[in-house]
PyMOL commands that place a pseudoatom at each C-alpha (Angstrom):
pseudoatom trace, name=CA, resn=UNK, resi=1, chain=A, elem=C, hetatm=0, pos=[-96.951, 166.652, -167.276]
pseudoatom trace, name=CA, resn=UNK, resi=2, chain=A, elem=C, hetatm=0, pos=[-95.157, 164.218, -169.541]
pseudoatom trace, name=CA, resn=UNK, resi=3, chain=A, elem=C, hetatm=0, pos=[-91.544, 163.461, -168.939]
pseudoatom trace, name=CA, resn=UNK, resi=4, chain=A, elem=C, hetatm=0, pos=[-88.899, 165.778, -170.539]
pseudoatom trace, name=CA, resn=UNK, resi=5, chain=A, elem=C, hetatm=0, pos=[-86.976, 165.458, -173.612]
pseudoatom trace, name=CA, resn=UNK, resi=6, chain=A, elem=C, hetatm=0, pos=[-83.514, 164.745, -172.701]
pseudoatom trace, name=CA, resn=UNK, resi=7, chain=A, elem=C, hetatm=0, pos=[-84.392, 162.751, -169.421]
pseudoatom trace, name=CA, resn=UNK, resi=8, chain=A, elem=C, hetatm=0, pos=[-83.665, 158.999, -168.798]
pseudoatom trace, name=CA, resn=UNK, resi=9, chain=A, elem=C, hetatm=0, pos=[-86.624, 156.858, -169.710]
pseudoatom trace, name=CA, resn=UNK, resi=10, chain=A, elem=C, hetatm=0, pos=[-88.057, 154.559, -167.084]
pseudoatom trace, name=CA, resn=UNK, resi=11, chain=A, elem=C, hetatm=0, pos=[-87.121, 150.962, -167.536]
pseudoatom trace, name=CA, resn=UNK, resi=12, chain=A, elem=C, hetatm=0, pos=[-90.152, 148.505, -167.351]
pseudoatom trace, name=CA, resn=UNK, resi=13, chain=A, elem=C, hetatm=0, pos=[-91.576, 145.131, -168.345]
pseudoatom trace, name=CA, resn=UNK, resi=14, chain=A, elem=C, hetatm=0, pos=[-94.773, 144.654, -169.704]
pseudoatom trace, name=CA, resn=UNK, resi=15, chain=A, elem=C, hetatm=0, pos=[-96.855, 141.573, -170.924]
pseudoatom trace, name=CA, resn=UNK, resi=16, chain=A, elem=C, hetatm=0, pos=[-98.001, 141.057, -174.640]
pseudoatom trace, name=CA, resn=UNK, resi=17, chain=A, elem=C, hetatm=0, pos=[-100.023, 138.294, -176.133]
pseudoatom trace, name=CA, resn=UNK, resi=18, chain=A, elem=C, hetatm=0, pos=[-98.249, 136.532, -178.779]
pseudoatom trace, name=CA, resn=UNK, resi=19, chain=A, elem=C, hetatm=0, pos=[-99.597, 133.316, -180.639]
pseudoatom trace, name=CA, resn=UNK, resi=20, chain=A, elem=C, hetatm=0, pos=[-97.210, 131.259, -178.604]
pseudoatom trace, name=CA, resn=UNK, resi=21, chain=A, elem=C, hetatm=0, pos=[-98.519, 132.895, -175.291]
pseudoatom trace, name=CA, resn=UNK, resi=22, chain=A, elem=C, hetatm=0, pos=[-97.937, 135.777, -173.070]
pseudoatom trace, name=CA, resn=UNK, resi=23, chain=A, elem=C, hetatm=0, pos=[-94.519, 137.311, -173.560]
pseudoatom trace, name=CA, resn=UNK, resi=24, chain=A, elem=C, hetatm=0, pos=[-92.658, 139.667, -171.249]
pseudoatom trace, name=CA, resn=UNK, resi=25, chain=A, elem=C, hetatm=0, pos=[-91.211, 142.911, -173.292]
pseudoatom trace, name=CA, resn=UNK, resi=26, chain=A, elem=C, hetatm=0, pos=[-88.374, 144.645, -171.416]
pseudoatom trace, name=CA, resn=UNK, resi=27, chain=A, elem=C, hetatm=0, pos=[-87.425, 148.041, -172.546]
pseudoatom trace, name=CA, resn=UNK, resi=28, chain=A, elem=C, hetatm=0, pos=[-83.716, 147.701, -172.023]
pseudoatom trace, name=CA, resn=UNK, resi=29, chain=A, elem=C, hetatm=0, pos=[-83.688, 144.603, -174.000]
pseudoatom trace, name=CA, resn=UNK, resi=30, chain=A, elem=C, hetatm=0, pos=[-85.492, 146.297, -176.746]
pseudoatom trace, name=CA, resn=UNK, resi=31, chain=A, elem=C, hetatm=0, pos=[-83.175, 149.376, -176.651]
pseudoatom trace, name=CA, resn=UNK, resi=32, chain=A, elem=C, hetatm=0, pos=[-80.285, 146.959, -177.241]
pseudoatom trace, name=CA, resn=UNK, resi=33, chain=A, elem=C, hetatm=0, pos=[-81.363, 146.350, -180.769]
pseudoatom trace, name=CA, resn=UNK, resi=34, chain=A, elem=C, hetatm=0, pos=[-83.407, 149.593, -181.827]
pseudoatom trace, name=CA, resn=UNK, resi=35, chain=A, elem=C, hetatm=0, pos=[-84.540, 153.134, -180.781]
pseudoatom trace, name=CA, resn=UNK, resi=36, chain=A, elem=C, hetatm=0, pos=[-88.140, 152.370, -179.532]
pseudoatom trace, name=CA, resn=UNK, resi=37, chain=A, elem=C, hetatm=0, pos=[-91.377, 154.444, -180.061]
pseudoatom trace, name=CA, resn=UNK, resi=38, chain=A, elem=C, hetatm=0, pos=[-94.038, 153.915, -177.303]
pseudoatom trace, name=CA, resn=UNK, resi=39, chain=A, elem=C, hetatm=0, pos=[-97.224, 154.835, -178.339]
pseudoatom trace, name=CA, resn=UNK, resi=40, chain=A, elem=C, hetatm=0, pos=[-99.608, 155.354, -175.375]
pseudoatom trace, name=CA, resn=UNK, resi=41, chain=A, elem=C, hetatm=0, pos=[-103.360, 155.012, -176.171]
pseudoatom trace, name=CA, resn=UNK, resi=42, chain=A, elem=C, hetatm=0, pos=[-106.616, 154.938, -174.100]
pseudoatom trace, name=CA, resn=UNK, resi=43, chain=A, elem=C, hetatm=0, pos=[-108.277, 151.798, -174.972]
pseudoatom trace, name=CA, resn=UNK, resi=44, chain=A, elem=C, hetatm=0, pos=[-108.639, 149.058, -177.563]
pseudoatom trace, name=CA, resn=UNK, resi=45, chain=A, elem=C, hetatm=0, pos=[-111.487, 148.703, -179.970]
pseudoatom trace, name=CA, resn=UNK, resi=46, chain=A, elem=C, hetatm=0, pos=[-112.216, 152.644, -179.888]
pseudoatom trace, name=CA, resn=UNK, resi=47, chain=A, elem=C, hetatm=0, pos=[-112.353, 154.420, -183.209]
pseudoatom trace, name=CA, resn=UNK, resi=48, chain=A, elem=C, hetatm=0, pos=[-109.265, 156.751, -182.811]
pseudoatom trace, name=CA, resn=UNK, resi=49, chain=A, elem=C, hetatm=0, pos=[-107.132, 154.284, -181.101]
pseudoatom trace, name=CA, resn=UNK, resi=50, chain=A, elem=C, hetatm=0, pos=[-108.070, 151.999, -183.974]
pseudoatom trace, name=CA, resn=UNK, resi=51, chain=A, elem=C, hetatm=0, pos=[-107.014, 154.520, -186.642]
pseudoatom trace, name=CA, resn=UNK, resi=52, chain=A, elem=C, hetatm=0, pos=[-103.701, 155.221, -184.876]
pseudoatom trace, name=CA, resn=UNK, resi=53, chain=A, elem=C, hetatm=0, pos=[-102.543, 151.692, -184.671]
pseudoatom trace, name=CA, resn=UNK, resi=54, chain=A, elem=C, hetatm=0, pos=[-103.837, 150.930, -188.235]
pseudoatom trace, name=CA, resn=UNK, resi=55, chain=A, elem=C, hetatm=0, pos=[-102.036, 153.876, -189.481]
pseudoatom trace, name=CA, resn=UNK, resi=56, chain=A, elem=C, hetatm=0, pos=[-98.674, 152.596, -187.380]
pseudoatom trace, name=CA, resn=UNK, resi=57, chain=A, elem=C, hetatm=0, pos=[-98.982, 149.321, -188.876]
pseudoatom trace, name=CA, resn=UNK, resi=58, chain=A, elem=C, hetatm=0, pos=[-99.292, 150.616, -192.459]
pseudoatom trace, name=CA, resn=UNK, resi=59, chain=A, elem=C, hetatm=0, pos=[-95.848, 152.603, -191.490]
pseudoatom trace, name=CA, resn=UNK, resi=60, chain=A, elem=C, hetatm=0, pos=[-94.177, 149.974, -189.515]
pseudoatom trace, name=CA, resn=UNK, resi=61, chain=A, elem=C, hetatm=0, pos=[-91.481, 149.196, -192.365]
pseudoatom trace, name=CA, resn=UNK, resi=62, chain=A, elem=C, hetatm=0, pos=[-90.667, 152.881, -192.663]
pseudoatom trace, name=CA, resn=UNK, resi=63, chain=A, elem=C, hetatm=0, pos=[-90.228, 153.054, -188.917]
pseudoatom trace, name=CA, resn=UNK, resi=64, chain=A, elem=C, hetatm=0, pos=[-87.873, 150.017, -189.143]
pseudoatom trace, name=CA, resn=UNK, resi=65, chain=A, elem=C, hetatm=0, pos=[-85.770, 151.649, -191.694]
pseudoatom trace, name=CA, resn=UNK, resi=66, chain=A, elem=C, hetatm=0, pos=[-85.436, 154.396, -189.244]
pseudoatom trace, name=CA, resn=UNK, resi=67, chain=A, elem=C, hetatm=0, pos=[-84.114, 151.974, -186.816]
pseudoatom trace, name=CA, resn=UNK, resi=68, chain=A, elem=C, hetatm=0, pos=[-87.064, 152.045, -184.637]
pseudoatom trace, name=CA, resn=UNK, resi=69, chain=A, elem=C, hetatm=0, pos=[-89.407, 149.435, -182.874]
pseudoatom trace, name=CA, resn=UNK, resi=70, chain=A, elem=C, hetatm=0, pos=[-92.793, 150.408, -182.195]
pseudoatom trace, name=CA, resn=UNK, resi=71, chain=A, elem=C, hetatm=0, pos=[-94.929, 149.340, -179.438]
pseudoatom trace, name=CA, resn=UNK, resi=72, chain=A, elem=C, hetatm=0, pos=[-98.465, 150.606, -178.373]
pseudoatom trace, name=CA, resn=UNK, resi=73, chain=A, elem=C, hetatm=0, pos=[-99.137, 150.703, -174.556]
pseudoatom trace, name=CA, resn=UNK, resi=74, chain=A, elem=C, hetatm=0, pos=[-102.637, 150.665, -172.964]
pseudoatom trace, name=CA, resn=UNK, resi=75, chain=A, elem=C, hetatm=0, pos=[-104.252, 149.401, -169.738]
pseudoatom trace, name=CA, resn=UNK, resi=76, chain=A, elem=C, hetatm=0, pos=[-106.367, 146.841, -171.642]
pseudoatom trace, name=CA, resn=UNK, resi=77, chain=A, elem=C, hetatm=0, pos=[-105.454, 143.085, -170.712]
pseudoatom trace, name=CA, resn=UNK, resi=78, chain=A, elem=C, hetatm=0, pos=[-103.457, 141.334, -173.159]
pseudoatom trace, name=CA, resn=UNK, resi=79, chain=A, elem=C, hetatm=0, pos=[-106.155, 139.135, -174.498]
pseudoatom trace, name=CA, resn=UNK, resi=80, chain=A, elem=C, hetatm=0, pos=[-108.287, 142.216, -175.301]
pseudoatom trace, name=CA, resn=UNK, resi=81, chain=A, elem=C, hetatm=0, pos=[-105.412, 143.670, -177.100]
pseudoatom trace, name=CA, resn=UNK, resi=82, chain=A, elem=C, hetatm=0, pos=[-104.616, 140.472, -179.154]
pseudoatom trace, name=CA, resn=UNK, resi=83, chain=A, elem=C, hetatm=0, pos=[-108.493, 139.963, -179.883]
pseudoatom trace, name=CA, resn=UNK, resi=84, chain=A, elem=C, hetatm=0, pos=[-108.372, 143.900, -181.112]
pseudoatom trace, name=CA, resn=UNK, resi=85, chain=A, elem=C, hetatm=0, pos=[-105.300, 143.372, -183.252]
pseudoatom trace, name=CA, resn=UNK, resi=86, chain=A, elem=C, hetatm=0, pos=[-106.545, 140.408, -184.944]
pseudoatom trace, name=CA, resn=UNK, resi=87, chain=A, elem=C, hetatm=0, pos=[-109.989, 142.063, -185.703]
pseudoatom trace, name=CA, resn=UNK, resi=88, chain=A, elem=C, hetatm=0, pos=[-108.407, 145.467, -186.831]
pseudoatom trace, name=CA, resn=UNK, resi=89, chain=A, elem=C, hetatm=0, pos=[-105.015, 143.727, -188.667]
pseudoatom trace, name=CA, resn=UNK, resi=90, chain=A, elem=C, hetatm=0, pos=[-102.806, 145.671, -186.136]
pseudoatom trace, name=CA, resn=UNK, resi=91, chain=A, elem=C, hetatm=0, pos=[-99.325, 144.388, -186.447]
pseudoatom trace, name=CA, resn=UNK, resi=92, chain=A, elem=C, hetatm=0, pos=[-97.404, 146.275, -184.043]
pseudoatom trace, name=CA, resn=UNK, resi=93, chain=A, elem=C, hetatm=0, pos=[-96.842, 144.638, -180.610]
pseudoatom trace, name=CA, resn=UNK, resi=94, chain=A, elem=C, hetatm=0, pos=[-99.348, 145.705, -177.947]
pseudoatom trace, name=CA, resn=UNK, resi=95, chain=A, elem=C, hetatm=0, pos=[-98.277, 145.983, -174.340]
pseudoatom trace, name=CA, resn=UNK, resi=96, chain=A, elem=C, hetatm=0, pos=[-100.633, 145.900, -171.299]
pseudoatom trace, name=CA, resn=UNK, resi=97, chain=A, elem=C, hetatm=0, pos=[-100.306, 148.031, -168.523]
pseudoatom trace, name=CA, resn=UNK, resi=98, chain=A, elem=C, hetatm=0, pos=[-103.076, 146.660, -166.675]
pseudoatom trace, name=CA, resn=UNK, resi=99, chain=A, elem=C, hetatm=0, pos=[-101.566, 148.044, -163.388]
pseudoatom trace, name=CA, resn=UNK, resi=100, chain=A, elem=C, hetatm=0, pos=[-101.127, 151.477, -164.740]
pseudoatom trace, name=CA, resn=UNK, resi=101, chain=A, elem=C, hetatm=0, pos=[-97.506, 151.275, -163.645]
pseudoatom trace, name=CA, resn=UNK, resi=102, chain=A, elem=C, hetatm=0, pos=[-95.799, 152.340, -166.657]
pseudoatom trace, name=CA, resn=UNK, resi=103, chain=A, elem=C, hetatm=0, pos=[-98.220, 155.034, -167.430]
pseudoatom trace, name=CA, resn=UNK, resi=104, chain=A, elem=C, hetatm=0, pos=[-97.584, 156.621, -164.143]
pseudoatom trace, name=CA, resn=UNK, resi=105, chain=A, elem=C, hetatm=0, pos=[-93.785, 156.534, -164.419]
pseudoatom trace, name=CA, resn=UNK, resi=106, chain=A, elem=C, hetatm=0, pos=[-94.115, 158.310, -167.960]
pseudoatom trace, name=CA, resn=UNK, resi=107, chain=A, elem=C, hetatm=0, pos=[-96.845, 160.571, -166.443]
pseudoatom trace, name=CA, resn=UNK, resi=108, chain=A, elem=C, hetatm=0, pos=[-99.438, 159.880, -169.028]
pseudoatom trace, name=CA, resn=UNK, resi=109, chain=A, elem=C, hetatm=0, pos=[-102.286, 158.359, -166.755]
pseudoatom trace, name=CA, resn=UNK, resi=110, chain=A, elem=C, hetatm=0, pos=[-105.535, 160.165, -168.047]
pseudoatom trace, name=CA, resn=UNK, resi=111, chain=A, elem=C, hetatm=0, pos=[-107.803, 159.916, -164.925]
pseudoatom trace, name=CA, resn=UNK, resi=112, chain=A, elem=C, hetatm=0, pos=[-111.435, 158.975, -165.099]
pseudoatom trace, name=CA, resn=UNK, resi=113, chain=A, elem=C, hetatm=0, pos=[-111.959, 159.174, -168.697]
pseudoatom trace, name=CA, resn=UNK, resi=114, chain=A, elem=C, hetatm=0, pos=[-115.602, 159.412, -169.585]
pseudoatom trace, name=CA, resn=UNK, resi=115, chain=A, elem=C, hetatm=0, pos=[-116.470, 157.729, -166.349]
pseudoatom trace, name=CA, resn=UNK, resi=116, chain=A, elem=C, hetatm=0, pos=[-114.892, 154.507, -167.357]
pseudoatom trace, name=CA, resn=UNK, resi=117, chain=A, elem=C, hetatm=0, pos=[-111.812, 154.903, -164.988]
pseudoatom trace, name=CA, resn=UNK, resi=118, chain=A, elem=C, hetatm=0, pos=[-108.043, 155.909, -165.385]
pseudoatom trace, name=CA, resn=UNK, resi=119, chain=A, elem=C, hetatm=0, pos=[-106.402, 155.006, -169.045]
pseudoatom trace, name=CA, resn=UNK, resi=120, chain=A, elem=C, hetatm=0, pos=[-103.570, 156.022, -170.753]
pseudoatom trace, name=CA, resn=UNK, resi=121, chain=A, elem=C, hetatm=0, pos=[-103.559, 159.390, -172.470]
pseudoatom trace, name=CA, resn=UNK, resi=122, chain=A, elem=C, hetatm=0, pos=[-102.642, 159.483, -176.108]
pseudoatom trace, name=CA, resn=UNK, resi=123, chain=A, elem=C, hetatm=0, pos=[-98.976, 160.038, -175.998]
pseudoatom trace, name=CA, resn=UNK, resi=124, chain=A, elem=C, hetatm=0, pos=[-95.744, 159.151, -178.098]
pseudoatom trace, name=CA, resn=UNK, resi=125, chain=A, elem=C, hetatm=0, pos=[-92.352, 158.818, -176.622]
pseudoatom trace, name=CA, resn=UNK, resi=126, chain=A, elem=C, hetatm=0, pos=[-89.298, 158.102, -178.728]
pseudoatom trace, name=CA, resn=UNK, resi=127, chain=A, elem=C, hetatm=0, pos=[-86.375, 156.613, -176.864]
pseudoatom trace, name=CA, resn=UNK, resi=128, chain=A, elem=C, hetatm=0, pos=[-83.034, 156.106, -178.073]
pseudoatom trace, name=CA, resn=UNK, resi=129, chain=A, elem=C, hetatm=0, pos=[-80.511, 153.209, -177.643]
pseudoatom trace, name=CA, resn=UNK, resi=130, chain=A, elem=C, hetatm=0, pos=[-78.981, 155.114, -174.447]
pseudoatom trace, name=CA, resn=UNK, resi=131, chain=A, elem=C, hetatm=0, pos=[-82.483, 155.221, -172.925]
pseudoatom trace, name=CA, resn=UNK, resi=132, chain=A, elem=C, hetatm=0, pos=[-82.616, 158.942, -173.502]
pseudoatom trace, name=CA, resn=UNK, resi=133, chain=A, elem=C, hetatm=0, pos=[-86.037, 160.443, -174.303]
pseudoatom trace, name=CA, resn=UNK, resi=134, chain=A, elem=C, hetatm=0, pos=[-85.690, 162.134, -177.604]
pseudoatom trace, name=CA, resn=UNK, resi=135, chain=A, elem=C, hetatm=0, pos=[-89.385, 163.198, -178.407]
pseudoatom trace, name=CA, resn=UNK, resi=136, chain=A, elem=C, hetatm=0, pos=[-92.604, 163.477, -176.675]
pseudoatom trace, name=CA, resn=UNK, resi=137, chain=A, elem=C, hetatm=0, pos=[-95.901, 164.412, -177.667]
pseudoatom trace, name=CA, resn=UNK, resi=138, chain=A, elem=C, hetatm=0, pos=[-98.950, 164.306, -175.381]
pseudoatom trace, name=CA, resn=UNK, resi=139, chain=A, elem=C, hetatm=0, pos=[-102.233, 165.339, -177.491]
pseudoatom trace, name=CA, resn=UNK, resi=140, chain=A, elem=C, hetatm=0, pos=[-104.556, 167.865, -175.828]
pseudoatom trace, name=CA, resn=UNK, resi=141, chain=A, elem=C, hetatm=0, pos=[-107.513, 165.249, -175.815]
pseudoatom trace, name=CA, resn=UNK, resi=142, chain=A, elem=C, hetatm=0, pos=[-107.967, 161.467, -176.669]
pseudoatom trace, name=CA, resn=UNK, resi=143, chain=A, elem=C, hetatm=0, pos=[-109.646, 162.197, -179.588]
pseudoatom trace, name=CA, resn=UNK, resi=144, chain=A, elem=C, hetatm=0, pos=[-106.606, 163.737, -181.331]
pseudoatom trace, name=CA, resn=UNK, resi=145, chain=A, elem=C, hetatm=0, pos=[-103.860, 161.934, -183.258]
pseudoatom trace, name=CA, resn=UNK, resi=146, chain=A, elem=C, hetatm=0, pos=[-100.059, 162.731, -182.498]
pseudoatom trace, name=CA, resn=UNK, resi=147, chain=A, elem=C, hetatm=0, pos=[-98.298, 164.219, -185.528]
pseudoatom trace, name=CA, resn=UNK, resi=148, chain=A, elem=C, hetatm=0, pos=[-96.665, 161.099, -187.248]
pseudoatom trace, name=CA, resn=UNK, resi=149, chain=A, elem=C, hetatm=0, pos=[-94.556, 163.430, -189.233]
pseudoatom trace, name=CA, resn=UNK, resi=150, chain=A, elem=C, hetatm=0, pos=[-92.807, 165.227, -186.297]
pseudoatom trace, name=CA, resn=UNK, resi=151, chain=A, elem=C, hetatm=0, pos=[-92.134, 161.749, -184.876]
pseudoatom trace, name=CA, resn=UNK, resi=152, chain=A, elem=C, hetatm=0, pos=[-90.755, 160.696, -188.046]
pseudoatom trace, name=CA, resn=UNK, resi=153, chain=A, elem=C, hetatm=0, pos=[-88.530, 163.733, -188.421]
pseudoatom trace, name=CA, resn=UNK, resi=154, chain=A, elem=C, hetatm=0, pos=[-87.100, 163.163, -184.883]
pseudoatom trace, name=CA, resn=UNK, resi=155, chain=A, elem=C, hetatm=0, pos=[-86.458, 159.499, -185.565]
pseudoatom trace, name=CA, resn=UNK, resi=156, chain=A, elem=C, hetatm=0, pos=[-84.435, 160.528, -188.799]
pseudoatom trace, name=CA, resn=UNK, resi=157, chain=A, elem=C, hetatm=0, pos=[-82.513, 163.005, -186.574]
pseudoatom trace, name=CA, resn=UNK, resi=158, chain=A, elem=C, hetatm=0, pos=[-81.832, 160.204, -183.971]
pseudoatom trace, name=CA, resn=UNK, resi=159, chain=A, elem=C, hetatm=0, pos=[-81.088, 157.613, -186.536]
pseudoatom trace, name=CA, resn=UNK, resi=160, chain=A, elem=C, hetatm=0, pos=[-78.320, 159.877, -188.429]
pseudoatom trace, name=CA, resn=UNK, resi=161, chain=A, elem=C, hetatm=0, pos=[-76.438, 160.409, -185.189]
for i in range(1, 161): cmd.bond("trace and resi %d" % i, "trace and resi %d" % (i + 1))
show_as sticks, trace
zoom trace
């Protein structure tokens, strides 16, 4: 079961591949500047995950206007994430939870997906600058996308406070 709205979001540091190399992304540092949207997704190079990240890329300016920075998180390594992002034109930062620590902390680890192994469930967390979880959605199956409209509504509420 996902973490509850109103609870404190677990802090983390994850790796991301940037053109200049591997960069460490710290949740608390990001929250000092913006609200944060975490999009947990099962794995790179899959159709539904590609659709989700491309949809978010197309709306990235709208999320920025709502004072939010969006990150995708999967258990893929940062090099696979980078190759996928380049191939698909994904512009949001992708964070590697290769050791599945953050997926476990946010209670969104999906065990044994189609015989491949443990991956992130498809889930969304909106975390405000006080590190409080303000919106959570875990889709019933990895084949379903989250409600981007409900996420935007939650962001509008957070941004207006």
